[in-house]
C-alpha angles and dihedrals in degrees: 000000000000123000090259091055096257119143119201096220092186087058093045088059096038096238136124119258091249093053115137125231095265092053091047091051094048092051092047093050091051096048092042090058090046096050102030112132092234090061091043106039113192092003105131093184093055090049092050090050089048092056091046092054090046090053090047091050092050092058101039095045092058111075094209095046090045091051092051092044092053091046102042105022113199090006095056092111094056093043096067104029092243124143099224122188099277086202125339119265107197127184101206094182092070092067124083094206142351096269090056089056093047091049091049093047096047089050094048092046095054096254121126114275121251096224104073102078136073124202123204125239127190114252126229098236119101105287101329128101107073086157125208115310114209123006139296122233125210106247113230096018114154122233127253121007097333120121112270114248090215128016094177119117133197136207138168127238123197115217129188117238090252093050091050091046096047100026124236146197129257130194115211135183109228119178090333090310121114109227124191112215125196115211107201122225117268101028113159133218108282095024118144129215122199121215105196115222094002098104131091120330121227107218116233098020106055090230116148136186132215130268116230118201116206107206121216122188124207120231120257123225093229110016128064128185122231107174105301093338127099115214132194139158115252111210114216135182122241094258093046089054092046101040103024122206139146117321134181113242137181122244128176087256094053134276123332139178121243132179117238111205114229121265095019115169122234112263094034114124137225115214122215107191119221094011098100136084120334115254138162108303098006145329136309122235130279115231119200115192113208117236135173115246108199118198121239087249139352125241119244091256092051091051091052091051092049092052088053089049091053093048092049097043110128102196140045109236089204101048096099092035093057092052096046093048095062116110 
């Protein structure tokens, strides 16, 4: 401070007189962390310096106060009739951590709060976890220093079919905080998870909303989900459909053996109880819909046998159909 009581706030923050708002904010954050009393316990000089840079930021972050300061110098406060800070009196004990203090300070001084954005972070589970690019606003929040109507935030997470079936973990970066999220087994497309107290932060009050995660599940090339049932087509050869027998099939838990009854029609289903989608208290069922898988071509021996089958066939598969189709 000069002999006449004048503080050069630009010099206090270490910025040029033409510095923009972002530059001033970055410099304040850096110096505030350096001189914060928690980092310098018992250091009266550091605490005094901290209050000085806080006062400088209060003035330079407010466009009107900065204009009057640049125009009237040490008499800026009298020139506009504002009260100013006249020195910052900070009760550090009311803050849980340094980030709470910074968010409060930025909000009280007219700068944008630090709690309205969420940054994405890649997760550690096999290709998922792209996170949330950009930020999330609190819908319905009022402008200025009013109390937000809603501090909740929303985001979408894409899961593979296997991750939704088995459950997984995701690491997210939420307001500079790394949060471990457990996705339970059996979540369905459109499910929502609520992370309590991980939403947007209201500067100056410590109030924080919830974060809602909207879960999207990628399609699978074989399995489809219908309620708690898993469905898939089961390809069979002509002789397996006609004669039946035991066949090896795939399930989400691995291979299994099922018995196909003889003379089963295409489109009929085999039900495997308790092998479907996870749900509260157990699993749904697995439905395998029978389909005919024709080879690209038949061998000479297969063709001869098919010719014998045609010659020996005892019924016309279209006799009833031809009658019912008449108009």
